[in-house]
C-alpha positions as CSV (number, residue, x, y, z in Angstrom):
1,M,39.6,24.0,9.1
2,A,36.7,22.1,10.5
3,C,34.4,23.7,7.9
4,N,36.7,22.7,5.1
5,K,36.9,19.1,6.5
6,A,33.1,18.9,6.6
7,S,32.8,20.2,3.1
8,S,35.4,17.7,1.9
9,N,33.5,14.8,3.6
10,K,30.3,16.0,2.0
11,K,31.8,16.1,-1.5
12,S,33.5,12.7,-1.1
13,G,30.2,11.3,0.1
14,W,28.6,12.1,-3.3
15,R,31.7,11.2,-5.3
16,V,31.4,7.6,-4.1
17,Y,28.5,7.2,-6.6
18,L,31.0,7.8,-9.5
19,E,33.4,5.1,-8.4
20,P,33.7,1.9,-10.7
21,G,32.5,-0.2,-7.8
22,S,29.4,1.8,-7.4
23,I,28.6,1.7,-11.1
24,R,29.1,-2.0,-11.0
25,M,26.6,-2.3,-8.2
26,A,24.0,-0.4,-10.3
27,V,24.4,-2.9,-13.2
28,F,24.2,-5.9,-10.8
29,G,21.2,-4.3,-9.2
30,F,19.5,-4.2,-12.6
31,S,20.3,-7.9,-13.0
32,S,18.7,-8.7,-9.6
33,G,15.6,-6.5,-10.1
34,L,14.8,-7.8,-13.6
35,P,13.3,-11.2,-12.7
36,L,11.1,-10.2,-9.7
37,L,8.1,-8.6,-11.6
38,L,8.5,-11.1,-14.4
39,V,7.4,-13.9,-11.9
40,I,5.0,-11.8,-9.8
41,G,3.8,-8.3,-10.9
42,T,3.9,-8.3,-14.7
43,L,3.0,-11.9,-14.7
44,G,-0.2,-10.9,-12.8
45,F,-1.1,-8.5,-15.6
46,W,-0.5,-11.2,-18.2
47,L,-2.6,-13.7,-16.2
48,R,-5.5,-11.2,-15.7
49,E,-5.5,-10.4,-19.4
50,A,-5.6,-14.2,-20.1
51,G,-8.8,-14.4,-18.1
52,V,-7.4,-15.9,-14.8
53,D,-9.4,-15.0,-11.7
54,L,-8.1,-12.7,-9.0
55,S,-7.9,-15.5,-6.4
56,T,-5.7,-17.6,-8.6
57,I,-3.5,-14.6,-9.3
58,G,-3.2,-14.0,-5.6
59,F,-2.2,-17.6,-4.9
60,F,0.2,-17.5,-7.9
61,S,2.2,-14.9,-6.0
62,W,3.3,-17.7,-3.7
63,V,5.9,-18.4,-6.4
64,G,7.7,-15.6,-4.7
65,L,7.9,-17.6,-1.5
66,I,10.9,-19.4,-3.1
67,Y,12.9,-16.2,-2.3
68,G,11.9,-16.7,1.3
69,F,13.5,-20.1,1.4
70,K,16.8,-19.3,-0.3
71,W,18.6,-19.6,3.0
72,I,18.3,-23.4,2.6
73,W,20.7,-23.6,-0.3
74,A,22.6,-20.4,0.5
75,P,25.3,-22.3,2.4
76,L,26.1,-24.3,-0.8
77,V,26.4,-21.0,-2.8
78,D,28.5,-19.6,0.1
79,R,31.0,-22.5,0.2
80,M,30.6,-25.0,-2.6
81,P,32.6,-24.5,-5.8
82,I,31.2,-25.2,-9.3
83,P,33.5,-27.5,-11.3
84,F,35.6,-25.6,-13.9
85,L,33.6,-22.3,-13.5
86,S,34.9,-21.6,-10.0
87,R,38.5,-22.2,-11.1
88,T,38.0,-19.9,-14.1
89,L,35.8,-17.1,-12.7
90,G,36.0,-17.5,-8.9
91,R,33.3,-18.7,-6.6
92,R,31.0,-15.7,-6.6
93,R,31.1,-15.1,-10.3
94,A,30.7,-18.8,-11.1
95,W,27.5,-19.0,-9.2
96,L,26.3,-15.7,-10.7
97,L,26.8,-17.0,-14.3
98,A,25.2,-20.4,-13.6
99,A,22.1,-18.7,-12.1
100,Q,21.9,-16.2,-14.9
101,V,22.0,-18.9,-17.7
102,M,19.3,-20.9,-15.9
103,L,17.2,-17.7,-15.5
104,A,17.4,-16.8,-19.2
105,C,16.2,-20.4,-20.1
106,A,13.3,-20.2,-17.7
107,L,12.1,-16.8,-19.0
108,L,12.3,-18.1,-22.6
109,G,10.2,-21.1,-21.5
110,L,7.6,-18.7,-20.1
111,A,7.6,-16.7,-23.3
112,F,6.5,-19.7,-25.3
113,T,4.0,-21.1,-22.8
114,D,0.3,-20.0,-22.9
115,P,-1.3,-19.8,-19.4
116,Q,-4.7,-20.2,-21.0
117,K,-3.7,-23.7,-22.2
118,T,-1.1,-25.0,-19.8
119,L,-1.3,-23.1,-16.5
120,F,0.4,-25.9,-14.6
121,V,3.5,-25.8,-16.8
122,F,3.4,-22.0,-16.7
123,A,3.6,-22.1,-12.9
124,G,6.5,-24.6,-13.0
125,L,8.5,-22.3,-15.3
126,A,7.7,-19.4,-13.1
127,M,9.0,-21.3,-10.1
128,L,12.2,-22.2,-12.0
129,A,12.7,-18.5,-12.9
130,A,12.2,-17.6,-9.2
131,F,14.7,-20.2,-8.0
132,S,17.3,-19.0,-10.5
133,S,16.7,-15.4,-9.5
134,A,17.0,-16.2,-5.8
135,T,20.2,-18.1,-6.4
136,Q,21.6,-15.1,-8.3
137,D,20.6,-12.8,-5.4
138,I,22.5,-15.0,-2.9
139,A,25.7,-14.6,-4.9
140,L,25.1,-11.0,-5.7
141,D,24.4,-10.0,-2.1
142,A,27.6,-11.7,-1.0
143,Y,29.5,-10.0,-3.9
144,R,28.2,-6.6,-2.9
145,I,29.0,-7.0,0.8
146,E,32.5,-8.3,0.1
147,S,33.3,-5.6,-2.4
148,A,33.1,-2.6,0.1
149,G,33.9,-1.6,3.6
150,E,31.3,-0.6,6.1
151,R,31.5,3.1,5.2
152,K,30.6,2.5,1.6
153,Q,27.8,0.0,2.2
154,A,25.1,2.6,2.2
155,A,26.3,4.1,-1.0
156,Y,26.7,0.7,-2.7
157,A,23.3,-0.2,-1.4
158,A,21.8,3.0,-3.0
159,M,23.4,2.3,-6.3
160,Y,22.4,-1.4,-6.1
161,Q,18.8,-0.3,-5.3
162,T,18.8,2.2,-8.1
163,G,19.8,-0.5,-10.6
164,Y,17.3,-2.9,-8.9
165,R,14.5,-0.5,-9.4
166,L,15.5,0.2,-13.0
167,G,15.4,-3.5,-13.6
168,M,12.0,-3.7,-12.0
169,I,10.7,-0.8,-14.2
170,W,12.1,-2.4,-17.3
171,A,10.5,-5.7,-16.3
172,G,7.2,-3.9,-15.5
173,A,6.7,-0.8,-17.7
174,G,9.1,-2.1,-20.3
175,A,7.5,-5.5,-20.6
176,L,4.0,-4.0,-20.8
177,A,5.1,-1.5,-23.4
178,I,6.7,-4.2,-25.5
179,A,3.6,-6.4,-25.2
180,A,1.4,-3.5,-26.3
181,W,3.7,-2.7,-29.2
182,A,3.8,-6.4,-30.3
183,G,0.0,-6.6,-30.1
184,H,-0.3,-3.6,-32.4
185,G,-2.6,-1.9,-30.0
186,A,-5.3,-4.6,-30.4
187,S,-7.7,-5.1,-27.5
188,G,-8.0,-8.5,-25.9
189,Y,-5.6,-11.3,-25.2
190,M,-2.8,-12.1,-27.6
191,H,-0.3,-14.7,-26.5
192,G,2.1,-13.8,-29.3
193,A,2.6,-10.3,-27.9
194,W,3.6,-11.7,-24.5
195,T,6.0,-14.1,-26.3
196,V,7.8,-11.2,-27.8
197,S,7.8,-9.3,-24.5
198,Y,9.2,-12.1,-22.4
199,G,11.7,-13.0,-25.1
200,V,13.1,-9.5,-24.8
201,M,13.2,-9.9,-21.0
202,A,15.2,-13.2,-21.4
203,A,17.7,-11.4,-23.7
204,S,18.0,-8.6,-21.0
205,V,19.6,-11.2,-18.7
206,L,22.7,-10.8,-20.9
207,V,23.3,-7.4,-19.1
208,G,24.0,-9.3,-15.9
209,M,26.1,-12.0,-17.7
210,A,28.3,-9.3,-19.2
211,A,28.8,-7.6,-15.8
212,T,29.7,-11.0,-14.3
213,L,32.3,-11.8,-16.9
214,L,33.8,-8.3,-16.8
215,S,33.9,-7.8,-13.0
216,P,36.7,-8.8,-10.6
217,E,36.2,-11.5,-8.0
218,P,36.0,-10.1,-4.5
219,Q,38.2,-11.3,-1.7
220,H,36.2,-13.2,1.0
221,D,37.2,-14.7,4.3
222,S,35.7,-18.1,3.6
223,L,38.1,-18.8,0.8
224,K,41.1,-17.6,2.9
225,E,40.1,-20.0,5.7
226,E,39.7,-23.0,3.3
227,A,43.1,-22.3,1.8
228,S,44.9,-22.3,5.2
229,P,46.9,-25.5,6.1
230,A,44.7,-26.1,9.2
231,R,41.6,-26.5,6.9
232,T,43.1,-29.3,4.8
233,H,42.7,-31.8,7.6
234,I,39.1,-31.0,8.5
235,S,36.6,-33.7,7.5
236,L,33.7,-33.2,5.1
237,L,31.2,-33.6,8.0
238,E,32.9,-30.8,9.9
239,R,32.9,-28.6,6.8
240,L,29.2,-29.1,6.4
241,K,28.5,-28.4,10.0
242,T,30.5,-25.1,9.7
243,A,28.7,-24.1,6.5
244,L,25.2,-24.9,7.8
245,A,25.2,-24.1,11.5
246,G,28.0,-21.5,11.6
247,P,26.0,-18.6,10.2
248,F,23.1,-19.1,12.6
249,T,25.2,-19.6,15.8
250,D,27.4,-16.6,14.8
251,F,24.3,-14.3,14.5
252,F,22.8,-15.2,17.9
253,R,26.2,-15.1,19.6
254,R,26.9,-11.6,18.3
255,F,23.4,-10.1,19.0
256,G,22.1,-12.0,22.0
257,W,18.5,-11.2,23.0
258,A,18.4,-8.4,20.4
259,A,18.5,-11.0,17.7
260,F,14.8,-11.7,18.1
261,L,13.9,-8.0,18.0
262,V,16.0,-7.6,14.8
263,L,14.4,-10.7,13.2
264,A,10.9,-9.3,14.0
265,L,11.8,-6.0,12.3
266,I,13.2,-7.8,9.3
267,A,10.2,-10.1,9.0
268,T,7.7,-7.2,8.9
269,Y,9.5,-4.2,7.3
270,R,8.2,-4.7,3.8
271,I,4.8,-6.2,4.7
272,S,2.6,-3.3,3.5
273,D,4.5,-2.8,0.3
274,V,4.6,-6.5,-0.7
275,V,1.0,-7.4,0.1
276,M,-0.2,-4.3,-1.8
277,G,2.1,-4.8,-4.8
278,V,0.6,-8.1,-5.9
279,M,-2.7,-6.5,-6.7
280,A,-1.3,-3.3,-8.3
281,N,-1.3,-4.4,-11.9
282,P,-4.7,-6.2,-11.8
283,F,-6.0,-3.0,-10.1
284,Y,-4.7,-0.8,-12.9
285,Q,-6.4,-3.1,-15.5
286,D,-9.7,-3.4,-13.6
287,L,-9.7,0.4,-13.2
288,G,-9.5,0.8,-17.0
289,F,-5.9,1.9,-17.6
290,T,-4.3,0.6,-20.7
291,K,-0.9,-1.2,-20.9
292,E,0.5,1.8,-22.6
293,E,-0.6,4.2,-19.9
294,V,0.7,2.1,-17.1
295,A,4.0,1.5,-18.9
296,A,4.4,5.3,-19.6
297,V,3.7,6.4,-16.1
298,S,6.0,3.7,-14.5
299,K,8.8,4.3,-17.0
300,V,8.9,8.1,-16.8
301,F,7.8,9.1,-13.3
302,G,8.6,5.8,-11.7
303,V,12.2,6.0,-12.8
304,I,12.7,9.6,-11.8
305,M,11.2,9.1,-8.3
306,T,13.0,5.8,-7.7
307,L,16.4,7.4,-8.5
308,L,15.6,10.3,-6.2
309,G,14.5,8.0,-3.4
310,A,17.4,5.7,-3.7
311,F,20.1,8.4,-3.9
312,A,18.4,10.4,-1.1
313,G,18.2,7.3,1.1
314,G,21.8,6.3,0.5
315,A,23.1,9.8,1.1
316,A,20.9,10.4,4.2
317,A,22.0,7.0,5.7
318,M,25.7,7.9,5.3
319,R,25.0,11.3,7.0
320,Y,22.4,10.6,9.7
321,G,22.7,6.8,10.1
322,V,20.7,3.9,8.8
323,L,17.9,3.6,11.4
324,P,16.4,7.1,11.1
325,V,16.2,6.7,7.4
326,L,14.7,3.2,7.9
327,L,12.0,4.7,10.1
328,A,11.2,7.5,7.5
329,G,11.0,4.9,4.8
330,A,8.6,2.7,6.8
331,V,6.3,5.6,7.4
332,L,6.3,6.8,3.8
333,S,5.8,3.3,2.4
334,S,2.6,2.9,4.4
335,L,1.2,6.3,3.7
336,T,1.6,5.9,-0.1
337,N,-0.7,2.9,0.1
338,L,-3.5,5.2,1.1
339,L,-3.0,7.0,-2.3
340,F,-4.0,3.8,-4.0
341,S,-7.2,3.7,-2.0
342,V,-8.0,7.2,-3.0
343,L,-7.3,6.3,-6.7
344,A,-9.7,3.4,-6.3
345,G,-12.4,5.8,-5.3
346,I,-11.6,8.4,-8.0
347,G,-11.4,5.9,-10.9
348,A,-9.2,5.9,-14.0
349,N,-7.7,9.4,-13.4
350,L,-4.3,9.5,-15.2
351,T,-3.1,12.6,-13.3
352,F,-3.7,11.0,-9.9
353,L,-2.1,7.7,-11.2
354,V,1.1,9.7,-11.9
355,A,1.0,11.2,-8.4
356,T,0.4,7.9,-6.8
357,V,3.1,6.0,-8.7
358,S,5.6,8.8,-8.2
359,A,5.1,8.9,-4.4
360,D,5.1,5.1,-4.1
361,N,8.4,4.8,-6.0
362,L,10.0,7.7,-4.1
363,A,9.1,6.0,-0.8
364,A,10.2,2.5,-2.0
365,G,13.6,3.8,-3.3
366,L,14.4,5.5,0.0
367,A,13.2,2.6,2.2
368,S,15.0,0.0,0.1
369,A,18.3,1.7,0.1
370,A,18.2,2.1,3.9
371,F,17.0,-1.5,4.4
372,V,19.7,-3.1,2.3
373,A,22.3,-1.1,4.1
374,Y,20.9,-2.2,7.4
375,L,20.9,-5.9,6.5
376,S,24.4,-5.6,5.1
377,G,25.6,-4.1,8.3
378,L,24.2,-7.1,10.3
379,T,26.2,-9.7,8.4
380,S,29.5,-11.2,9.4
381,S,32.2,-11.2,6.7
382,R,32.7,-15.0,7.4
383,Y,29.2,-15.9,6.4
384,S,28.1,-13.0,4.2
385,A,26.1,-15.0,1.6
386,T,24.3,-17.2,4.0
387,Q,23.4,-14.6,6.6
388,Y,22.2,-12.1,4.1
389,A,20.2,-14.8,2.4
390,L,18.7,-15.6,5.8
391,F,17.8,-12.0,6.5
392,S,16.3,-11.4,3.0
393,S,14.4,-14.7,3.3
394,I,12.9,-13.7,6.6
395,M,12.0,-10.4,5.1
396,L,9.8,-12.1,2.4
397,L,8.3,-15.1,4.1
398,L,5.4,-13.5,6.0
399,P,4.7,-10.7,3.5
400,K,4.6,-13.2,0.6
401,F,2.5,-15.7,2.5
402,L,-0.1,-13.0,3.3
403,A,0.1,-11.6,-0.3
404,G,-1.2,-15.0,-1.5
405,F,-4.6,-14.0,0.0
406,S,-4.7,-10.5,-1.5
407,G,-6.9,-11.5,-4.4
408,M,-9.5,-13.0,-1.9
409,A,-9.3,-9.9,0.2
410,V,-10.0,-7.6,-2.8
411,E,-12.9,-9.8,-3.9
412,A,-14.3,-9.7,-0.4
413,F,-13.7,-6.0,0.6
414,G,-12.9,-4.2,-2.6
415,Y,-9.8,-2.3,-3.6
416,E,-10.4,0.8,-1.4
417,R,-10.5,-1.1,1.9
418,F,-7.8,-3.5,0.8
419,F,-5.3,-0.7,0.3
420,I,-6.2,0.9,3.6
421,G,-5.6,-2.5,5.3
422,T,-2.2,-2.8,3.7
423,A,-1.3,0.7,5.0
424,L,-2.3,-0.3,8.6
425,M,0.0,-3.3,8.3
426,G,2.9,-0.9,8.5
427,V,2.0,0.4,12.0
428,P,3.8,-2.4,13.9
429,V,6.9,-1.7,11.8
430,F,7.2,1.9,13.1
431,V,7.2,0.5,16.7
432,L,9.8,-2.2,15.9
433,V,12.2,0.4,14.3
434,W,11.8,2.6,17.3
435,L,12.5,-0.2,19.7
436,V,15.7,-1.2,17.9
437,M,16.8,2.5,18.0
438,R,16.0,2.8,21.7
439,C,16.5,-0.6,23.3
440,A,18.8,-2.7,21.1
441,P,22.6,-2.7,21.7
442,K,24.8,-0.9,19.1
443,S,25.7,-4.2,17.4
444,A,22.1,-4.7,16.4
445,T,21.7,-1.3,14.7
446,G,23.5,-2.4,11.5
447,K,27.0,-1.4,12.6
448,N,29.6,-4.2,12.7
């Protein structure tokens, strides 16, 4: 009987990936992952091809810091309705659609702007795209958390991360392949090729828009509270106080001293991956790989290994717990950075590029699925959008700030030493995960 029950639980664990809610999370994950590389990674390849120096490309990555400050306007997304749209679609979907429309417009603006001629305008449009993307993420994270119970969060996170990585691959390998095709294989910089590429990326936002319009609005506690008779007599000032201060006081009240340990872990977990990632595309180009080669490797091997990593991470988290998988992901993410250092020494070896990209995507998929599940478990249902925005903002602030100096680091020390340095950045993360596992109370391990 016990054996049959265990077998049933194992099967049901995998069946969750076939549920409509899980598939919906994959589509929304694609919508969330699409813009990131378009304002950081792929943009770096474009800027390098346009003749922009590495230091400027490194500082350009600070556009990504906008994601680190989304907690500032997250309370508005959490509580404030959008006229007409909120009444028609519901609060979460209204904010999703508004952010997606703004994102599509920003990407179209980038498509028709040449960084060789108007770099300042180009930077402004990249910031608008990042702001729109961050706003979409606030609403999407709340939607995902409110759409599933605690048991399904890891599976939903895995599907979300799978879609997210597919969106990143489409925005990375796909955008490069389209630019190469539109340039007819010609060498040198052609702005028209990038116009076609980013135009297609702007059209790809329609996938997220369709998912938003076709999906149901989740039930969330904040709306139930506001609909109660007691809430009708609360002043605007009190509502603002609750919206702005409530998420933060709730977090520290629930976790106590462990809140600082958890915040330190969140702030550093992705540091080696983010700092290294800014220089990846300029590295490929400087090493001599073509857009077609980078696109092909990322699209084929990157997709396969990302899917394996995300599904393995989600399934392992459901079976063994989130923190052990979080630790494994941190170790693997740091170790794969050393492969980039080896590649820098070998040179433009396509076989080793395949191995490096495959290992990097496998580790990233596993780590991301576990990390998203961990952050989701830390949130309170009353403040899901704001608290998750706070966590994901803290996750990016330090890594994105340090990543701005990555171009200067490469110019000073070379690619080999730079990648070794990013791998060493992951060592404190191992210690922090271990401390949370050993010392923090159960409430701080991602279990509400």
